[in-house]
C-alpha positions as a printed Julia matrix, in Angstrom:
94×3 Matrix{Float64}:
 54.6   -104.2   -46.92
 57.22  -105.16  -44.34
 56.44  -106.99  -41.11
 57.36  -103.92  -39.02
 54.86  -101.72  -40.84
 52.07  -104.25  -40.18
 52.51  -103.93  -36.41
 50.04  -101.82  -34.52
 51.6   -101.44  -31.1
 49.03  -100.61  -28.46
 49.61   -99.75  -24.79
 47.51  -101.74  -22.32
 47.05  -100.82  -18.66
 46.33  -102.5   -15.31
 45.43  -100.8   -12.05
 46.9   -100.63   -9.47
 50.51  -100.78  -10.59
 53.95   -99.28  -10.07
 53.94   -96.35  -12.53
 52.28   -93.03  -11.76
 50.1    -92.18  -14.77
 47.14   -89.76  -14.9
 47.11   -89.27  -11.12
 47.04   -92.93  -10.11
 49.25   -96.02  -10.2
 49.23   -98.32  -13.24
 51.23  -101.09  -14.87
 51.45  -101.01  -18.64
 52.7   -103.11  -21.5
 52.75  -102.82  -25.28
 51.03  -105.47  -27.4
 50.68  -105.72  -31.19
 46.98  -105.19  -31.81
 47.25  -107.1   -35.11
 48.37  -110.22  -33.19
 44.78  -111.1   -32.29
 45.74  -114.07  -30.12
 48.19  -112.06  -27.97
 45.9   -109.03  -27.8
 42.83  -111.06  -26.77
 44.89  -113.01  -24.21
 46.03  -109.74  -22.62
 42.46  -108.43  -22.42
 41.33  -111.75  -20.9
 44.14  -111.39  -18.35
 42.71  -108.07  -17.12
 44.66  -105.57  -19.24
 42.67  -102.57  -20.53
 43.07  -100.26  -23.52
 42.92   -97.05  -21.46
 43.82   -95.89  -17.96
 40.21   -94.9   -17.29
 39.01   -98.42  -18.19
 41.74   -99.95  -16.0
 40.65   -97.72  -13.11
 37.02   -98.83  -13.54
 37.98  -102.52  -13.73
 39.95  -102.29  -10.49
 37.19  -100.68   -8.49
 38.52   -97.14   -8.87
 41.02   -96.86   -6.02
 42.65   -93.44   -5.91
 46.38   -92.82   -5.58
 45.84   -91.64   -1.98
 44.0    -94.88   -1.09
 46.76   -96.98   -2.67
 49.5    -95.08   -0.81
 47.63   -95.45    2.5
 47.26   -99.19    1.96
 50.99   -99.5     1.14
 51.91   -97.55    4.29
 49.63   -99.73    6.41
 51.25  -102.85    4.96
 54.66  -101.43    5.91
 53.42  -100.62    9.43
 53.56   -96.84    8.97
 50.7    -95.1    10.78
 48.41   -93.12    8.49
 46.19   -90.14    9.24
 43.19   -92.42    9.71
 45.02   -94.55   12.3
 46.77   -91.83   14.36
 45.14   -89.92   17.2
 44.82   -86.2    16.8
 46.19   -84.23   19.7
 43.98   -81.59   21.23
 45.25   -78.08   20.9
 46.54   -76.59   24.14
 45.32   -73.39   25.65
 47.16   -70.33   24.48
 49.54   -68.9    27.05
 48.59   -65.61   28.62
 51.29   -62.99   28.57
 51.21   -59.89   30.77
């Protein structure tokens, strides 16, 4: 068996990240699952084997919450920080 056929590449995920996957933002990398040392080191570093596990590990922030936080960091007002204007009275026409 060749070395290439012994590899078992596995995607690992971290949340939040820069890639939009499954409705939220994740980072991902591919690690050979048969390289136990590298695979265990990635898991110890906070990488997860699924996006749902990565979401749970991060506290479950949604894409909307992440985008709001990014906008706030950039100084862009968000819906929660802007005042809503009161609707004016409709004009009466004769």
